[in-house]
N, C-alpha and C positions, 0 to 999 in steps of 0.2 A: 221478298226473301223467304226461303223455305225453312221455317222454324223446326219442322220435323227433322230435316237433315241436320240442322245446326245443333240440336239438342239430342240427336240420336235416338228418337223414339222408335223408329222402325228398323233402321239399319243395325243398331247395336254396336256401332263402331267404337264406342268408348268402353266396351267391355273387353276383358282379357280373353284372348282366344283360347279355347279348350286345348289341353295337351294332346299331341298326336299319339296314336297307338305305339309308334316306334319309340317315342320318348317314354311312355309308360312301361313298355317292355324292358328298355335299357335300364331304367331306374330300378325296376324289380330285380333284374339280373345282378346289378351292382349290390343291392341290399342283400340278396341271397349269397353272393360270393363273400361279402364282408362277414356275414353271419357264420358261414362255413369256416372261414379262416380263423375267426375268433374261437370257434369250438376246437379247431385243431391246436391252436395255441394253448388253450386250457388243458387239452389232453397231454401235450408235450411238457407243460409246466408240471403236471402231476407226475409224469415219468421222471422228470429231472429231480423232483423232491424224493421220489422213491430211490433213484440211483444214488443220490447224496446220502440218504439214510443207510443204504446198503454198504456204501463205501466207508462210512464211519464204523460200521460193524466190523468190516474186514480189517480196518486199521486197529481196532481194539483187539482183534485176534491176531495181530502182527502179520496180516496178509497185505503187505504194502503193494505188491504187484497187482493183486486182484482189485484193490481199491483204486489203483491208478487206471486200470482198464475201465472201471465204472465211471470215473471222472472224465475220461476221454470220451466215452459214449455220451455222457451228460453234455459235454461241450458241443458235440454235434447237434444234439437236440436244441441247445441254446442258439446255435447258428440258424437252425431251421426256424426257430421262433422269430429271430431277427428278420429273416427273409419274409416270413408271413406278415410281420408287423409292417415292413416296408410296402408289401403288396396292399395291405389294408389302407395304409396312408395314401398310396397312389389312387386307389379306387375311391376313397372318400374325397380326394381332391377332384377327381374326374366328375364325381356326382355333384360337387359344388359348382364346378364349371358348367356342367349341363344345366343345372337349375338356373344359374346366372344367365346363361345364353337364352334359355326359354323366356325368362323374365324380360331380358333386353329385347327379345323379339316382340314380345307383347307391347313393350314401351314404344318401339320403333313403329309398330303397326298403328298404335294410337296416334303417334305424331304424324304419320302419313295420312291417316284419316282426318285429323284436325286440319292439316294443311289443305287438304282437298275441300273441306267445308269452308275454310277461310277464302279460298279462291272462288268458290261458288257464291259466297256472301258478298264478295267484292266486285262481282260482275256488274251489279247495278250502280256501283259508285263511280263517279266521274269527277275529275278535278274541276272541269268547267261548271258542273252543277254546284259544286261547293262554292266556287267563286261567285256564281250567280246568287246563291242563298246568302252569302256574305253581303253582297251589294244590296239585296232586298232588305236585309236587316239594318244596314246603314240608312237606307231610305226611310224605313219605319221609324228609326230613332230620330232622324231629322224632322219627320212629320210630327212626332210627339213633342219634340222640343219647340217647334213652331207653334203648335196648338197651345202649349203651356205658356209661351210668351204672350200669345194673343189674350188669353184669359187674365194674365197678370197685368197687362197694359189696360185692359178693360176695367179691372178692379181699381187700378190707380186713377183712371179717369173719373170714375164714380167718386172716389175719395176727394179729388180736386173739386168736384161740383159741391159736395157736402161741405167742404172747408169754406168755399165761397159763401154758401148760405149761412154758415155759422158766423163768419165775419160780419155779414150784413146784419144778422140778428143782434150781435154784440154792439154794433154801432147804433142800432135802433134803441137798445136799452140805455146806452150812454146818453143819447139825446133826450130820452124821457127823463132820466135822472137829472140832467142838466136843467130841464124846464121846472122841475119840482123844487130844486134846491133854492132858488132866489126867494120864493114866497115863504119857505120855511125859515130862511135866514131873517126875513123881515119880522116874523113873529118873535124870534129869539131876541132880536135887537130891541124891539119895542117893549118887551117884558121888563127888562131892567129899568127902563125909563119910568114905567108906571110905578114900579116899586120905589124908585127914588122920589117921585112926586108924592106918594103916600106918606113917606117918612117926613118929608118937609111939611106936609099938612099936619101930621101929628105933632111935630115940633112947634109949629106955629100955634096950634090949639093950646099947647101946654104953656107957651110963653104968654099968650093972650089971656089964658084962663085965670 
């Protein structure tokens, strides 16, 4: 297996591809247009405030018709502002779509590279080889179990031999104790008789004395 390809040391397939010049230019154009339209909106809002202030002044001077013309002009500026705001919203949405597309392109490229690496890594893998490895493992396990049973039986056999020796030794001890016991009993039995005879002698001596 080629670990260099798998981990991307040389190819750099796991890195996000750099943005193209076209993407950079389009993004810059959108940013410039959005900035320009925002400036136009600020300018129009300033004009609207000025027209409204002037219309108030005309109303105070009882010039209702003049004030109406100024308000009508202001409404046109307001419509332009709405148009510009709509254009900005559309360009911002386009910019987001462009960014998302570029990001997804990088993701798709990474997925494609990963799939290729997986295919290359799987070339040396074969189901027959896996089955053979499994059979070999089963054979090894069976051999280990057989060896374990052999040593276990060998140990039990040695224990049986020791048990026989212990039983023989216990029998020998019992025989030795059986031989010693009769002579000991004779001494015990004779001792009370001697004591009894001595008492009789002392009694006889007292009576005769």
